[in-house]
Phi, psi and omega in degrees: 000140183286130179258148175277119185287145173297123179250107183310317180302316186295324182243076179285322186228133177291149169288132185250126180230144176288322187294155173270171181298323184305329183239022190297316188279001172258355178258121188300318179298318177297314179301318180299305184296316182301315180287335178258288192291326186275305187287323180304326177281330188280311194292325188294346176258008179274141179297334182278349186284120186261017181256019189292340183267001181243176180256122183286133182259304171203163175240138173236138177278108181283317184195164178204165174219155177251138180228132193232136172257184175300326184263325188220156168263139173231160176235139164265131183239134175261119186247140169250113186261112178259141184247155180296335176286012175069036170217171183222160171231151177254144183226155175240131176230121170275131187239138173233156174241126187236129169292151189303331180280347177263349189290124178236031175215149169268358179268100176239168182266309179181149175289133181222160167240117181242124182044044177084357183256128179270143184182204186217139168285130181224154175292123195292335186292347172272002174259125179298326175303319180293318182294322176299316180304313181300312185295320181290328179288327173293314180298328182250024183289147182234117181296342176286342188277122180252125175205181186291324183250126179246120168265140181235130173263120181294157174294346184256014184254111179284165174288107179231159178266150175291130179244310185200158175218149180203154172290146179265106173060209182273137185288133176246220178296343175232168176243126182248130174244136178270124176251136175045027177068359185220008175225148175230135178252115176263116180265115182285124179275306171273126186242166179230145182282072192176154171303131177284130178303335177295316178292312182309309186286315183299317179293323180291311178300324178280310190268340180256320191250355177054042187277127189267349186262021168223153177309134182298136175287136182235336179177182179197173177220123174227168181221144174267091178274173176294337182277341181141180176284137187226132175282123174252328181213154179223117179259138180222167173289148173271114192265144179290137183202162184250029184098176185274167184288342175296312187294316180302316185281335173291322181285325176294316183293320173305310181297320179297312180295326176295332178293334181309309177277321181299325174260013176048055177277132176269116184301319182296334184274349180294132180295118180267158177218164181287146172303140184069013173291111184286137185228118169282163186307320184278358175263356179275124185297147186302329177302317181294313178296324182297317191280307189268343174087149185285337188295309185294324180296310183297318181295320178294332172293318185292322180298321181293318182297317178298315182301316187293311177308309184304311186291325175301313180299317179289338184242023182244015178260129183257351184267320184263116186310318186298334185244012180275132178297152181221167181267177176272132181222182184297319177297324179293318182301318183290317179299308182302310181299313176302316183290322182285323177303315182293311188295314183305307180303314177302322184291314180299319179300310185296316179297316177296323183284347184246003184309327182295337177281344190260158174208172176052227186295325176305310175301312181301308186296323180297313177305315181300313178306308181305315181293333182254022185296331182287324177287334178283318175296326174298318179297318181290323189255338185275005182267142181257107188289341181289353174286341188290140178261346180285180181239162176256146176220173167297137185235175177292309170095340177215051191278121171201178181304331179290342181264016191229126180266138176266126177236097183058236178269010187236179185222149167247141183251132185239178163047088183262024181297330179101177180300119190303325185289341193270161174289167181291330178285327173294327180295340181265357180293132179288140186225172173297131170308333183291349176288327175291318178303317177297317175302316176298315178302311177303321181294323167309305184304314180297316177303316179298312185288320179302321177299317175294320179287327185278338185231027190295335180286347182272355182240127184286047184223159175289152176307313180310315183291320177299318177298323178298305178302318177300321180294324181294311175304319176303313185295324182285323173304311185292317186293324177290314185299307182306307177308310177294314178305308179295325180295309181293320183295315180296320176295331184267015181061025172277118183280091184253009180086175177263183197310310185296320180291323177297312179305313183295314178301319179292318179299315178301308181297322178294311181301318177301316178299311181300320183290325175299315177300324189298321180295319184291319187288316179300326184273336190246318182211079189314321185305328184274000180289345171311327189292304185292326176301317180290325176293324179295313185294323178287327176298313183279355176054050175289152168287107176281359184270000000 
């Protein structure tokens, strides 16, 4: 993790408090200064802080707990960050106070004087003593002990000694710590007053379903705050891997596009197929195998198999209500329509406000989208979901190539937290498993277009021709994945419906996903909005000529 160096100019004078560290969070003056003068400057620069697009109003310490090692007292602090836009987010921060001679990190929150002792407030995760304390508490946890902070040792975690700990890669929305080179503890930074779906699903898949294609659940940390039960940490096995499937797919697609010129392939002569046409391996034309290679086709089949197995595991428990499959009913229809009405209107507003940033194909497709907004809205809102014969289950909810690790010829599925824009309650709603499949298809589409955008100088073709080749490739990826997925899912008694229903659900979920992506691209990189706009156009079968 990249650490922030202590800057003497930045910290000219320490904050001085009468209270000592042991009683700091019971002292009103300390809490007041900590949450305003100290934290406001610190938190906005952290990678895990999710409020950068909004204006911070004030930070409040909602609750705290003390946790003690042989050497130090630490506090776990629940923060409520309030924004001028009239909403708030909750964050978790473990805090330590270190004297200068004890300090073993350059990442500090602020210099302070507490009860006459000068030192530094630091994020406790940067102290090895604290990381070891968390490890030992999980290993030696006792389910019969009731306290404010609960540590849970999973059934697959043996009694082992602490050897080492270090941060895992670059800090993102959460902070991950690697223990003993074979376990990883994810500390959730932004937290929810509810059981985190990542903990809930990971534990279920490991301990109830013995699912082998996601990292084994090993333990967790939760806390009973006044607001409710909150998941603070999730420990899993650290699985061997060669990086994520996004990186793998970018390399594969680059190789495939390089083959166009290397093999003198005529893009117009490539055999095309319909979207959602299912293909067994022996049904993929030799020209496509020659162009793309057999290896990537086989890998897509494996990914489809693992995806279906994940859904079979998530949808085959009849004892645990949270994971029992259910039908489509009026409540789901109302929930979905309300959600999509809001999202669709939001995207229309963003698009209309950003049209001036678009040109060429992106502008043409954007205008087409606006011209057809009534028919898109109609598809979203005029459908009677109670006609569906398939079932809804708990799903991954944010399924894409970046959530999958490559392990040789196989894959591990990670991160069951759900869609970042959704509320924690919405993430737990049972949905069509094909929503995850649609998410993966959108990810394939992105990998193809990202390769064209990032390497276009490398291929001696017009961008329009590369887009055409990309659309053909995309349909074969989809066709191969879909054939394997449907076969495995149906063999495992997962009720995903028959062909007509599958096609409708995929079309619906792909459209929903592409509309969701459109907002992100228009706000952050308008040039890339051509990717979701192309997806929307092909789903709605607009005339592109």
